[in-house]
mmCIF file of the N, C-alpha and C atoms, coordinates in Angstrom:
data_MODEL
# 
_entry.id   MODEL 
# 
loop_
_atom_site.group_PDB 
_atom_site.id 
_atom_site.type_symbol 
_atom_site.label_atom_id 
_atom_site.label_alt_id 
_atom_site.label_comp_id 
_atom_site.label_asym_id 
_atom_site.label_entity_id 
_atom_site.label_seq_id 
_atom_site.pdbx_PDB_ins_code 
_atom_site.Cartn_x 
_atom_site.Cartn_y 
_atom_site.Cartn_z 
_atom_site.occupancy 
_atom_site.B_iso_or_equiv 
_atom_site.pdbx_formal_charge 
_atom_site.auth_seq_id 
_atom_site.auth_comp_id 
_atom_site.auth_asym_id 
_atom_site.auth_atom_id 
_atom_site.pdbx_PDB_model_num 
ATOM 1   N N  . UNK A 1 1  ? -18.159 -11.573 -13.775 1.00 0.00 ? 1  UNK A N  1 
ATOM 2   C CA . UNK A 1 1  ? -17.360 -11.737 -12.574 1.00 0.00 ? 1  UNK A CA 1 
ATOM 3   C C  . UNK A 1 1  ? -15.881 -11.777 -12.921 1.00 0.00 ? 1  UNK A C  1 
ATOM 4   N N  . UNK A 1 2  ? -15.496 -12.568 -13.916 1.00 0.00 ? 2  UNK A N  1 
ATOM 5   C CA . UNK A 1 2  ? -14.083 -12.643 -14.268 1.00 0.00 ? 2  UNK A CA 1 
ATOM 6   C C  . UNK A 1 2  ? -13.583 -11.295 -14.778 1.00 0.00 ? 2  UNK A C  1 
ATOM 7   N N  . UNK A 1 3  ? -14.459 -10.523 -15.394 1.00 0.00 ? 3  UNK A N  1 
ATOM 8   C CA . UNK A 1 3  ? -14.069 -9.188  -15.862 1.00 0.00 ? 3  UNK A CA 1 
ATOM 9   C C  . UNK A 1 3  ? -13.786 -8.276  -14.672 1.00 0.00 ? 3  UNK A C  1 
ATOM 10  N N  . UNK A 1 4  ? -14.581 -8.400  -13.607 1.00 0.00 ? 4  UNK A N  1 
ATOM 11  C CA . UNK A 1 4  ? -14.345 -7.610  -12.392 1.00 0.00 ? 4  UNK A CA 1 
ATOM 12  C C  . UNK A 1 4  ? -12.986 -7.951  -11.789 1.00 0.00 ? 4  UNK A C  1 
ATOM 13  N N  . UNK A 1 5  ? -12.665 -9.231  -11.761 1.00 0.00 ? 5  UNK A N  1 
ATOM 14  C CA . UNK A 1 5  ? -11.379 -9.675  -11.213 1.00 0.00 ? 5  UNK A CA 1 
ATOM 15  C C  . UNK A 1 5  ? -10.242 -9.101  -12.039 1.00 0.00 ? 5  UNK A C  1 
ATOM 16  N N  . UNK A 1 6  ? -10.395 -9.140  -13.349 1.00 0.00 ? 6  UNK A N  1 
ATOM 17  C CA . UNK A 1 6  ? -9.350  -8.620  -14.236 1.00 0.00 ? 6  UNK A CA 1 
ATOM 18  C C  . UNK A 1 6  ? -9.191  -7.099  -14.093 1.00 0.00 ? 6  UNK A C  1 
ATOM 19  N N  . UNK A 1 7  ? -10.295 -6.391  -13.970 1.00 0.00 ? 7  UNK A N  1 
ATOM 20  C CA . UNK A 1 7  ? -10.223 -4.935  -13.798 1.00 0.00 ? 7  UNK A CA 1 
ATOM 21  C C  . UNK A 1 7  ? -9.575  -4.574  -12.468 1.00 0.00 ? 7  UNK A C  1 
ATOM 22  N N  . UNK A 1 8  ? -9.966  -5.272  -11.415 1.00 0.00 ? 8  UNK A N  1 
ATOM 23  C CA . UNK A 1 8  ? -9.380  -5.010  -10.097 1.00 0.00 ? 8  UNK A CA 1 
ATOM 24  C C  . UNK A 1 8  ? -7.889  -5.326  -10.112 1.00 0.00 ? 8  UNK A C  1 
ATOM 25  N N  . UNK A 1 9  ? -7.503  -6.414  -10.761 1.00 0.00 ? 9  UNK A N  1 
ATOM 26  C CA . UNK A 1 9  ? -6.088  -6.793  -10.851 1.00 0.00 ? 9  UNK A CA 1 
ATOM 27  C C  . UNK A 1 9  ? -5.300  -5.746  -11.634 1.00 0.00 ? 9  UNK A C  1 
ATOM 28  N N  . UNK A 1 10 ? -5.881  -5.254  -12.706 1.00 0.00 ? 10 UNK A N  1 
ATOM 29  C CA . UNK A 1 10 ? -5.198  -4.235  -13.510 1.00 0.00 ? 10 UNK A CA 1 
ATOM 30  C C  . UNK A 1 10 ? -4.983  -2.966  -12.697 1.00 0.00 ? 10 UNK A C  1 
ATOM 31  N N  . UNK A 1 11 ? -6.003  -2.560  -11.960 1.00 0.00 ? 11 UNK A N  1 
ATOM 32  C CA . UNK A 1 11 ? -5.860  -1.362  -11.118 1.00 0.00 ? 11 UNK A CA 1 
ATOM 33  C C  . UNK A 1 11 ? -4.829  -1.596  -10.016 1.00 0.00 ? 11 UNK A C  1 
ATOM 34  N N  . UNK A 1 12 ? -4.840  -2.786  -9.437  1.00 0.00 ? 12 UNK A N  1 
ATOM 35  C CA . UNK A 1 12 ? -3.880  -3.111  -8.375  1.00 0.00 ? 12 UNK A CA 1 
ATOM 36  C C  . UNK A 1 12 ? -2.457  -3.105  -8.922  1.00 0.00 ? 12 UNK A C  1 
ATOM 37  N N  . UNK A 1 13 ? -2.263  -3.708  -10.093 1.00 0.00 ? 13 UNK A N  1 
ATOM 38  C CA . UNK A 1 13 ? -0.928  -3.713  -10.712 1.00 0.00 ? 13 UNK A CA 1 
ATOM 39  C C  . UNK A 1 13 ? -0.449  -2.290  -10.979 1.00 0.00 ? 13 UNK A C  1 
ATOM 40  N N  . UNK A 1 14 ? -1.362  -1.455  -11.449 1.00 0.00 ? 14 UNK A N  1 
ATOM 41  C CA . UNK A 1 14 ? -1.014  -0.063  -11.726 1.00 0.00 ? 14 UNK A CA 1 
ATOM 42  C C  . UNK A 1 14 ? -0.539  0.629   -10.455 1.00 0.00 ? 14 UNK A C  1 
ATOM 43  N N  . UNK A 1 15 ? -1.278  0.449   -9.382  1.00 0.00 ? 15 UNK A N  1 
ATOM 44  C CA . UNK A 1 15 ? -0.875  1.063   -8.110  1.00 0.00 ? 15 UNK A CA 1 
ATOM 45  C C  . UNK A 1 15 ? 0.448   0.498   -7.602  1.00 0.00 ? 15 UNK A C  1 
ATOM 46  N N  . UNK A 1 16 ? 0.578   -0.812  -7.640  1.00 0.00 ? 16 UNK A N  1 
ATOM 47  C CA . UNK A 1 16 ? 1.799   -1.435  -7.128  1.00 0.00 ? 16 UNK A CA 1 
ATOM 48  C C  . UNK A 1 16 ? 3.034   -1.026  -7.932  1.00 0.00 ? 16 UNK A C  1 
ATOM 49  N N  . UNK A 1 17 ? 2.844   -0.660  -9.184  1.00 0.00 ? 17 UNK A N  1 
ATOM 50  C CA . UNK A 1 17 ? 3.964   -0.250  -10.033 1.00 0.00 ? 17 UNK A CA 1 
ATOM 51  C C  . UNK A 1 17 ? 4.191   1.260   -10.014 1.00 0.00 ? 17 UNK A C  1 
ATOM 52  N N  . UNK A 1 18 ? 3.253   2.000   -9.470  1.00 0.00 ? 18 UNK A N  1 
ATOM 53  C CA . UNK A 1 18 ? 3.327   3.456   -9.470  1.00 0.00 ? 18 UNK A CA 1 
ATOM 54  C C  . UNK A 1 18 ? 4.399   3.952   -8.501  1.00 0.00 ? 18 UNK A C  1 
ATOM 55  N N  . UNK A 1 19 ? 5.354   4.705   -9.012  1.00 0.00 ? 19 UNK A N  1 
ATOM 56  C CA . UNK A 1 19 ? 6.458   5.195   -8.181  1.00 0.00 ? 19 UNK A CA 1 
ATOM 57  C C  . UNK A 1 19 ? 5.981   6.095   -7.048  1.00 0.00 ? 19 UNK A C  1 
ATOM 58  N N  . UNK A 1 20 ? 4.990   6.925   -7.312  1.00 0.00 ? 20 UNK A N  1 
ATOM 59  C CA . UNK A 1 20 ? 4.469   7.810   -6.272  1.00 0.00 ? 20 UNK A CA 1 
ATOM 60  C C  . UNK A 1 20 ? 3.828   6.999   -5.153  1.00 0.00 ? 20 UNK A C  1 
ATOM 61  N N  . UNK A 1 21 ? 3.052   5.987   -5.515  1.00 0.00 ? 21 UNK A N  1 
ATOM 62  C CA . UNK A 1 21 ? 2.424   5.130   -4.514  1.00 0.00 ? 21 UNK A CA 1 
ATOM 63  C C  . UNK A 1 21 ? 3.483   4.393   -3.706  1.00 0.00 ? 21 UNK A C  1 
ATOM 64  N N  . UNK A 1 22 ? 4.451   3.799   -4.403  1.00 0.00 ? 22 UNK A N  1 
ATOM 65  C CA . UNK A 1 22 ? 5.510   3.055   -3.704  1.00 0.00 ? 22 UNK A CA 1 
ATOM 66  C C  . UNK A 1 22 ? 6.294   3.963   -2.757  1.00 0.00 ? 22 UNK A C  1 
ATOM 67  N N  . UNK A 1 23 ? 6.588   5.171   -3.218  1.00 0.00 ? 23 UNK A N  1 
ATOM 68  C CA . UNK A 1 23 ? 7.330   6.119   -2.383  1.00 0.00 ? 23 UNK A CA 1 
ATOM 69  C C  . UNK A 1 23 ? 6.512   6.526   -1.164  1.00 0.00 ? 23 UNK A C  1 
ATOM 70  N N  . UNK A 1 24 ? 5.226   6.770   -1.366  1.00 0.00 ? 24 UNK A N  1 
ATOM 71  C CA . UNK A 1 24 ? 4.355   7.153   -0.255  1.00 0.00 ? 24 UNK A CA 1 
ATOM 72  C C  . UNK A 1 24 ? 4.293   6.050   0.796   1.00 0.00 ? 24 UNK A C  1 
ATOM 73  N N  . UNK A 1 25 ? 4.120   4.817   0.359   1.00 0.00 ? 25 UNK A N  1 
ATOM 74  C CA . UNK A 1 25 ? 4.057   3.697   1.301   1.00 0.00 ? 25 UNK A CA 1 
ATOM 75  C C  . UNK A 1 25 ? 5.382   3.552   2.041   1.00 0.00 ? 25 UNK A C  1 
ATOM 76  N N  . UNK A 1 26 ? 6.477   3.635   1.311   1.00 0.00 ? 26 UNK A N  1 
ATOM 77  C CA . UNK A 1 26 ? 7.798   3.512   1.932   1.00 0.00 ? 26 UNK A CA 1 
ATOM 78  C C  . UNK A 1 26 ? 8.044   4.641   2.933   1.00 0.00 ? 26 UNK A C  1 
ATOM 79  N N  . UNK A 1 27 ? 7.694   5.865   2.557   1.00 0.00 ? 27 UNK A N  1 
ATOM 80  C CA . UNK A 1 27 ? 7.875   7.003   3.466   1.00 0.00 ? 27 UNK A CA 1 
ATOM 81  C C  . UNK A 1 27 ? 7.032   6.846   4.724   1.00 0.00 ? 27 UNK A C  1 
ATOM 82  N N  . UNK A 1 28 ? 5.787   6.419   4.550   1.00 0.00 ? 28 UNK A N  1 
ATOM 83  C CA . UNK A 1 28 ? 4.911   6.223   5.701   1.00 0.00 ? 28 UNK A CA 1 
ATOM 84  C C  . UNK A 1 28 ? 5.437   5.121   6.619   1.00 0.00 ? 28 UNK A C  1 
ATOM 85  N N  . UNK A 1 29 ? 5.960   4.054   6.035   1.00 0.00 ? 29 UNK A N  1 
ATOM 86  C CA . UNK A 1 29 ? 6.544   2.985   6.853   1.00 0.00 ? 29 UNK A CA 1 
ATOM 87  C C  . UNK A 1 29 ? 7.747   3.510   7.634   1.00 0.00 ? 29 UNK A C  1 
ATOM 88  N N  . UNK A 1 30 ? 8.588   4.294   6.964   1.00 0.00 ? 30 UNK A N  1 
ATOM 89  C CA . UNK A 1 30 ? 9.771   4.833   7.635   1.00 0.00 ? 30 UNK A CA 1 
ATOM 90  C C  . UNK A 1 30 ? 9.381   5.769   8.772   1.00 0.00 ? 30 UNK A C  1 
ATOM 91  N N  . UNK A 1 31 ? 8.341   6.550   8.571   1.00 0.00 ? 31 UNK A N  1 
ATOM 92  C CA . UNK A 1 31 ? 7.858   7.420   9.653   1.00 0.00 ? 31 UNK A CA 1 
ATOM 93  C C  . UNK A 1 31 ? 7.448   6.602   10.873  1.00 0.00 ? 31 UNK A C  1 
ATOM 94  N N  . UNK A 1 32 ? 6.839   5.454   10.628  1.00 0.00 ? 32 UNK A N  1 
ATOM 95  C CA . UNK A 1 32 ? 6.413   4.612   11.750  1.00 0.00 ? 32 UNK A CA 1 
ATOM 96  C C  . UNK A 1 32 ? 7.621   3.989   12.450  1.00 0.00 ? 32 UNK A C  1 
ATOM 97  N N  . UNK A 1 33 ? 8.612   3.588   11.680  1.00 0.00 ? 33 UNK A N  1 
ATOM 98  C CA . UNK A 1 33 ? 9.844   3.050   12.265  1.00 0.00 ? 33 UNK A CA 1 
ATOM 99  C C  . UNK A 1 33 ? 10.504  4.118   13.130  1.00 0.00 ? 33 UNK A C  1 
ATOM 100 N N  . UNK A 1 34 ? 10.499  5.349   12.637  1.00 0.00 ? 34 UNK A N  1 
ATOM 101 C CA . UNK A 1 34 ? 11.100  6.445   13.392  1.00 0.00 ? 34 UNK A CA 1 
ATOM 102 C C  . UNK A 1 34 ? 10.433  6.641   14.748  1.00 0.00 ? 34 UNK A C  1 
ATOM 103 N N  . UNK A 1 35 ? 9.133   6.418   14.803  1.00 0.00 ? 35 UNK A N  1 
ATOM 104 C CA . UNK A 1 35 ? 8.421   6.518   16.079  1.00 0.00 ? 35 UNK A CA 1 
ATOM 105 C C  . UNK A 1 35 ? 8.975   5.475   17.051  1.00 0.00 ? 35 UNK A C  1 
ATOM 106 N N  . UNK A 1 36 ? 9.177   4.260   16.573  1.00 0.00 ? 36 UNK A N  1 
ATOM 107 C CA . UNK A 1 36 ? 9.706   3.197   17.435  1.00 0.00 ? 36 UNK A CA 1 
ATOM 108 C C  . UNK A 1 36 ? 11.132  3.498   17.885  1.00 0.00 ? 36 UNK A C  1 
ATOM 109 N N  . UNK A 1 37 ? 11.903  4.137   17.036  1.00 0.00 ? 37 UNK A N  1 
ATOM 110 C CA . UNK A 1 37 ? 13.301  4.437   17.365  1.00 0.00 ? 37 UNK A CA 1 
ATOM 111 C C  . UNK A 1 37 ? 13.459  5.678   18.235  1.00 0.00 ? 37 UNK A C  1 
ATOM 112 N N  . UNK A 1 38 ? 12.407  6.455   18.355  1.00 0.00 ? 38 UNK A N  1 
ATOM 113 C CA . UNK A 1 38 ? 12.457  7.690   19.138  1.00 0.00 ? 38 UNK A CA 1 
ATOM 114 C C  . UNK A 1 38 ? 12.240  7.372   20.621  1.00 0.00 ? 38 UNK A C  1 
ATOM 115 N N  . UNK A 1 39 ? 13.267  7.577   21.436  1.00 0.00 ? 39 UNK A N  1 
ATOM 116 C CA . UNK A 1 39 ? 13.114  7.253   22.861  1.00 0.00 ? 39 UNK A CA 1 
ATOM 117 C C  . UNK A 1 39 ? 12.085  8.136   23.573  1.00 0.00 ? 39 UNK A C  1 
ATOM 118 N N  . UNK A 1 40 ? 11.732  9.267   22.963  1.00 0.00 ? 40 UNK A N  1 
ATOM 119 C CA . UNK A 1 40 ? 10.740  10.153  23.574  1.00 0.00 ? 40 UNK A CA 1 
ATOM 120 C C  . UNK A 1 40 ? 9.308   9.782   23.200  1.00 0.00 ? 40 UNK A C  1 
ATOM 121 N N  . UNK A 1 41 ? 9.142   8.793   22.328  1.00 0.00 ? 41 UNK A N  1 
ATOM 122 C CA . UNK A 1 41 ? 7.782   8.429   21.927  1.00 0.00 ? 41 UNK A CA 1 
ATOM 123 C C  . UNK A 1 41 ? 7.054   7.767   23.087  1.00 0.00 ? 41 UNK A C  1 
ATOM 124 N N  . UNK A 1 42 ? 5.766   7.991   23.131  1.00 0.00 ? 42 UNK A N  1 
ATOM 125 C CA . UNK A 1 42 ? 4.942   7.423   24.191  1.00 0.00 ? 42 UNK A CA 1 
ATOM 126 C C  . UNK A 1 42 ? 4.408   6.058   23.757  1.00 0.00 ? 42 UNK A C  1 
ATOM 127 N N  . UNK A 1 43 ? 3.841   5.368   24.699  1.00 0.00 ? 43 UNK A N  1 
ATOM 128 C CA . UNK A 1 43 ? 3.212   4.088   24.394  1.00 0.00 ? 43 UNK A CA 1 
ATOM 129 C C  . UNK A 1 43 ? 2.120   4.291   23.343  1.00 0.00 ? 43 UNK A C  1 
ATOM 130 N N  . UNK A 1 44 ? 1.359   5.363   23.496  1.00 0.00 ? 44 UNK A N  1 
ATOM 131 C CA . UNK A 1 44 ? 0.290   5.653   22.539  1.00 0.00 ? 44 UNK A CA 1 
ATOM 132 C C  . UNK A 1 44 ? 0.860   5.921   21.151  1.00 0.00 ? 44 UNK A C  1 
ATOM 133 N N  . UNK A 1 45 ? 1.980   6.650   21.091  1.00 0.00 ? 45 UNK A N  1 
ATOM 134 C CA . UNK A 1 45 ? 2.632   6.906   19.802  1.00 0.00 ? 45 UNK A CA 1 
ATOM 135 C C  . UNK A 1 45 ? 3.036   5.598   19.141  1.00 0.00 ? 45 UNK A C  1 
ATOM 136 N N  . UNK A 1 46 ? 3.628   4.711   19.910  1.00 0.00 ? 46 UNK A N  1 
ATOM 137 C CA . UNK A 1 46 ? 4.089   3.432   19.358  1.00 0.00 ? 46 UNK A CA 1 
ATOM 138 C C  . UNK A 1 46 ? 2.919   2.544   18.957  1.00 0.00 ? 46 UNK A C  1 
ATOM 139 N N  . UNK A 1 47 ? 1.853   2.570   19.733  1.00 0.00 ? 47 UNK A N  1 
ATOM 140 C CA . UNK A 1 47 ? 0.671   1.786   19.361  1.00 0.00 ? 47 UNK A CA 1 
ATOM 141 C C  . UNK A 1 47 ? 0.075   2.296   18.049  1.00 0.00 ? 47 UNK A C  1 
ATOM 142 N N  . UNK A 1 48 ? 0.004   3.620   17.908  1.00 0.00 ? 48 UNK A N  1 
ATOM 143 C CA . UNK A 1 48 ? -0.523  4.188   16.677  1.00 0.00 ? 48 UNK A CA 1 
ATOM 144 C C  . UNK A 1 48 ? 0.384   3.834   15.495  1.00 0.00 ? 48 UNK A C  1 
ATOM 145 N N  . UNK A 1 49 ? 1.694   3.919   15.694  1.00 0.00 ? 49 UNK A N  1 
ATOM 146 C CA . UNK A 1 49 ? 2.641   3.567   14.633  1.00 0.00 ? 49 UNK A CA 1 
ATOM 147 C C  . UNK A 1 49 ? 2.473   2.105   14.234  1.00 0.00 ? 49 UNK A C  1 
ATOM 148 N N  . UNK A 1 50 ? 2.259   1.257   15.228  1.00 0.00 ? 50 UNK A N  1 
ATOM 149 C CA . UNK A 1 50 ? 2.048   -0.162  14.959  1.00 0.00 ? 50 UNK A CA 1 
ATOM 150 C C  . UNK A 1 50 ? 0.787   -0.370  14.129  1.00 0.00 ? 50 UNK A C  1 
ATOM 151 N N  . UNK A 1 51 ? -0.275  0.329   14.472  1.00 0.00 ? 51 UNK A N  1 
ATOM 152 C CA . UNK A 1 51 ? -1.536  0.213   13.725  1.00 0.00 ? 51 UNK A CA 1 
ATOM 153 C C  . UNK A 1 51 ? -1.384  0.728   12.294  1.00 0.00 ? 51 UNK A C  1 
ATOM 154 N N  . UNK A 1 52 ? -0.694  1.834   12.150  1.00 0.00 ? 52 UNK A N  1 
ATOM 155 C CA . UNK A 1 52 ? -0.489  2.393   10.811  1.00 0.00 ? 52 UNK A CA 1 
ATOM 156 C C  . UNK A 1 52 ? 0.349   1.443   9.964   1.00 0.00 ? 52 UNK A C  1 
ATOM 157 N N  . UNK A 1 53 ? 1.428   0.923   10.533  1.00 0.00 ? 53 UNK A N  1 
ATOM 158 C CA . UNK A 1 53 ? 2.279   -0.024  9.801   1.00 0.00 ? 53 UNK A CA 1 
ATOM 159 C C  . UNK A 1 53 ? 1.466   -1.256  9.395   1.00 0.00 ? 53 UNK A C  1 
ATOM 160 N N  . UNK A 1 54 ? 0.626   -1.724  10.305  1.00 0.00 ? 54 UNK A N  1 
ATOM 161 C CA . UNK A 1 54 ? -0.227  -2.869  9.994   1.00 0.00 ? 54 UNK A CA 1 
ATOM 162 C C  . UNK A 1 54 ? -1.212  -2.561  8.878   1.00 0.00 ? 54 UNK A C  1 
ATOM 163 N N  . UNK A 1 55 ? -1.781  -1.373  8.905   1.00 0.00 ? 55 UNK A N  1 
ATOM 164 C CA . UNK A 1 55 ? -2.730  -0.975  7.863   1.00 0.00 ? 55 UNK A CA 1 
ATOM 165 C C  . UNK A 1 55 ? -2.035  -0.876  6.500   1.00 0.00 ? 55 UNK A C  1 
ATOM 166 N N  . UNK A 1 56 ? -0.833  -0.340  6.481   1.00 0.00 ? 56 UNK A N  1 
ATOM 167 C CA . UNK A 1 56 ? -0.089  -0.258  5.224   1.00 0.00 ? 56 UNK A CA 1 
ATOM 168 C C  . UNK A 1 56 ? 0.182   -1.650  4.664   1.00 0.00 ? 56 UNK A C  1 
ATOM 169 N N  . UNK A 1 57 ? 0.543   -2.566  5.531   1.00 0.00 ? 57 UNK A N  1 
ATOM 170 C CA . UNK A 1 57 ? 0.772   -3.948  5.092   1.00 0.00 ? 57 UNK A CA 1 
ATOM 171 C C  . UNK A 1 57 ? -0.503  -4.571  4.553   1.00 0.00 ? 57 UNK A C  1 
ATOM 172 N N  . UNK A 1 58 ? -1.623  -4.314  5.217   1.00 0.00 ? 58 UNK A N  1 
ATOM 173 C CA . UNK A 1 58 ? -2.909  -4.849  4.749   1.00 0.00 ? 58 UNK A CA 1 
ATOM 174 C C  . UNK A 1 58 ? -3.264  -4.304  3.370   1.00 0.00 ? 58 UNK A C  1 
ATOM 175 N N  . UNK A 1 59 ? -2.981  -3.030  3.137   1.00 0.00 ? 59 UNK A N  1 
ATOM 176 C CA . UNK A 1 59 ? -3.262  -2.435  1.831   1.00 0.00 ? 59 UNK A CA 1 
ATOM 177 C C  . UNK A 1 59 ? -2.431  -3.129  0.760   1.00 0.00 ? 59 UNK A C  1 
ATOM 178 N N  . UNK A 1 60 ? -1.144  -3.304  1.034   1.00 0.00 ? 60 UNK A N  1 
ATOM 179 C CA . UNK A 1 60 ? -0.277  -3.990  0.061   1.00 0.00 ? 60 UNK A CA 1 
ATOM 180 C C  . UNK A 1 60 ? -0.736  -5.424  -0.166  1.00 0.00 ? 60 UNK A C  1 
ATOM 181 N N  . UNK A 1 61 ? -1.107  -6.118  0.894   1.00 0.00 ? 61 UNK A N  1 
ATOM 182 C CA . UNK A 1 61 ? -1.583  -7.492  0.765   1.00 0.00 ? 61 UNK A CA 1 
ATOM 183 C C  . UNK A 1 61 ? -2.861  -7.544  -0.056  1.00 0.00 ? 61 UNK A C  1 
ATOM 184 N N  . UNK A 1 62 ? -3.744  -6.590  0.144   1.00 0.00 ? 62 UNK A N  1 
ATOM 185 C CA . UNK A 1 62 ? -5.004  -6.550  -0.599  1.00 0.00 ? 62 UNK A CA 1 
ATOM 186 C C  . UNK A 1 62 ? -4.731  -6.390  -2.094  1.00 0.00 ? 62 UNK A C  1 
ATOM 187 N N  . UNK A 1 63 ? -3.825  -5.476  -2.426  1.00 0.00 ? 63 UNK A N  1 
ATOM 188 C CA . UNK A 1 63 ? -3.495  -5.245  -3.831  1.00 0.00 ? 63 UNK A CA 1 
ATOM 189 C C  . UNK A 1 63 ? -2.828  -6.476  -4.447  1.00 0.00 ? 63 UNK A C  1 
ATOM 190 N N  . UNK A 1 64 ? -1.918  -7.080  -3.718  1.00 0.00 ? 64 UNK A N  1 
ATOM 191 C CA . UNK A 1 64 ? -1.258  -8.289  -4.215  1.00 0.00 ? 64 UNK A CA 1 
ATOM 192 C C  . UNK A 1 64 ? -2.259  -9.436  -4.362  1.00 0.00 ? 64 UNK A C  1 
ATOM 193 N N  . UNK A 1 65 ? -3.218  -9.481  -3.481  1.00 0.00 ? 65 UNK A N  1 
ATOM 194 C CA . UNK A 1 65 ? -4.248  -10.512 -3.550  1.00 0.00 ? 65 UNK A CA 1 
ATOM 195 C C  . UNK A 1 65 ? -5.096  -10.345 -4.813  1.00 0.00 ? 65 UNK A C  1 
ATOM 196 N N  . UNK A 1 66 ? -5.380  -9.117  -5.182  1.00 0.00 ? 66 UNK A N  1 
ATOM 197 C CA . UNK A 1 66 ? -6.153  -8.870  -6.403  1.00 0.00 ? 66 UNK A CA 1 
ATOM 198 C C  . UNK A 1 66 ? -5.401  -9.387  -7.619  1.00 0.00 ? 66 UNK A C  1 
ATOM 199 N N  . UNK A 1 67 ? -4.092  -9.189  -7.641  1.00 0.00 ? 67 UNK A N  1 
ATOM 200 C CA . UNK A 1 67 ? -3.273  -9.693  -8.750  1.00 0.00 ? 67 UNK A CA 1 
ATOM 201 C C  . UNK A 1 67 ? -3.271  -11.221 -8.737  1.00 0.00 ? 67 UNK A C  1 
ATOM 202 N N  . UNK A 1 68 ? -3.149  -11.812 -7.573  1.00 0.00 ? 68 UNK A N  1 
ATOM 203 C CA . UNK A 1 68 ? -3.145  -13.275 -7.461  1.00 0.00 ? 68 UNK A CA 1 
ATOM 204 C C  . UNK A 1 68 ? -4.492  -13.870 -7.854  1.00 0.00 ? 68 UNK A C  1 
ATOM 205 N N  . UNK A 1 69 ? -5.581  -13.165 -7.550  1.00 0.00 ? 69 UNK A N  1 
ATOM 206 C CA . UNK A 1 69 ? -6.911  -13.647 -7.950  1.00 0.00 ? 69 UNK A CA 1 
ATOM 207 C C  . UNK A 1 69 ? -6.992  -13.811 -9.464  1.00 0.00 ? 69 UNK A C  1 
ATOM 208 N N  . UNK A 1 70 ? -6.409  -12.872 -10.188 1.00 0.00 ? 70 UNK A N  1 
ATOM 209 C CA . UNK A 1 70 ? -6.428  -12.961 -11.645 1.00 0.00 ? 70 UNK A CA 1 
ATOM 210 C C  . UNK A 1 70 ? -5.577  -14.152 -12.100 1.00 0.00 ? 70 UNK A C  1 
ATOM 211 N N  . UNK A 1 71 ? -4.440  -14.356 -11.474 1.00 0.00 ? 71 UNK A N  1 
ATOM 212 C CA . UNK A 1 71 ? -3.587  -15.493 -11.836 1.00 0.00 ? 71 UNK A CA 1 
ATOM 213 C C  . UNK A 1 71 ? -4.309  -16.823 -11.584 1.00 0.00 ? 71 UNK A C  1 
ATOM 214 N N  . UNK A 1 72 ? -5.026  -16.892 -10.486 1.00 0.00 ? 72 UNK A N  1 
ATOM 215 C CA . UNK A 1 72 ? -5.788  -18.109 -10.181 1.00 0.00 ? 72 UNK A CA 1 
ATOM 216 C C  . UNK A 1 72 ? -6.896  -18.312 -11.210 1.00 0.00 ? 72 UNK A C  1 
ATOM 217 N N  . UNK A 1 73 ? -7.542  -17.225 -11.609 1.00 0.00 ? 73 UNK A N  1 
ATOM 218 C CA . UNK A 1 73 ? -8.581  -17.291 -12.620 1.00 0.00 ? 73 UNK A CA 1 
ATOM 219 C C  . UNK A 1 73 ? -8.006  -17.825 -13.930 1.00 0.00 ? 73 UNK A C  1 
ATOM 220 N N  . UNK A 1 74 ? -6.827  -17.337 -14.309 1.00 0.00 ? 74 UNK A N  1 
ATOM 221 C CA . UNK A 1 74 ? -6.202  -17.770 -15.548 1.00 0.00 ? 74 UNK A CA 1 
ATOM 222 C C  . UNK A 1 74 ? -5.794  -19.254 -15.484 1.00 0.00 ? 74 UNK A C  1 
ATOM 223 N N  . UNK A 1 75 ? -5.398  -19.722 -14.341 1.00 0.00 ? 75 UNK A N  1 
ATOM 224 C CA . UNK A 1 75 ? -4.997  -21.127 -14.193 1.00 0.00 ? 75 UNK A CA 1 
ATOM 225 C C  . UNK A 1 75 ? -6.173  -22.086 -14.296 1.00 0.00 ? 75 UNK A C  1 
ATOM 226 N N  . UNK A 1 76 ? -7.354  -21.603 -13.952 1.00 0.00 ? 76 UNK A N  1 
ATOM 227 C CA . UNK A 1 76 ? -8.545  -22.454 -14.032 1.00 0.00 ? 76 UNK A CA 1 
ATOM 228 C C  . UNK A 1 76 ? -8.973  -22.700 -15.472 1.00 0.00 ? 76 UNK A C  1 
ATOM 229 N N  . UNK A 1 77 ? -8.539  -21.848 -16.361 1.00 0.00 ? 77 UNK A N  1 
ATOM 230 C CA . UNK A 1 77 ? -8.983  -21.979 -17.765 1.00 0.00 ? 77 UNK A CA 1 
ATOM 231 C C  . UNK A 1 77 ? -8.174  -22.979 -18.507 1.00 0.00 ? 77 UNK A C  1 
# 
């Protein structure tokens, strides 16, 4: 079990440090902001942008949580 936590944390750290991943997330977030700033966007467009922005945040939180799980594991020892 602790090995699974460590492997997941290592993969999460790799993704969080990856420039391509960081750029993709940042670009996707900016696209969603642009929808909100566009006066021609519809309610449906803004709702979708809100959902996408929320999903991106959840992905980042999940990855950060994997790293924190390993830190908690190390503190227990």
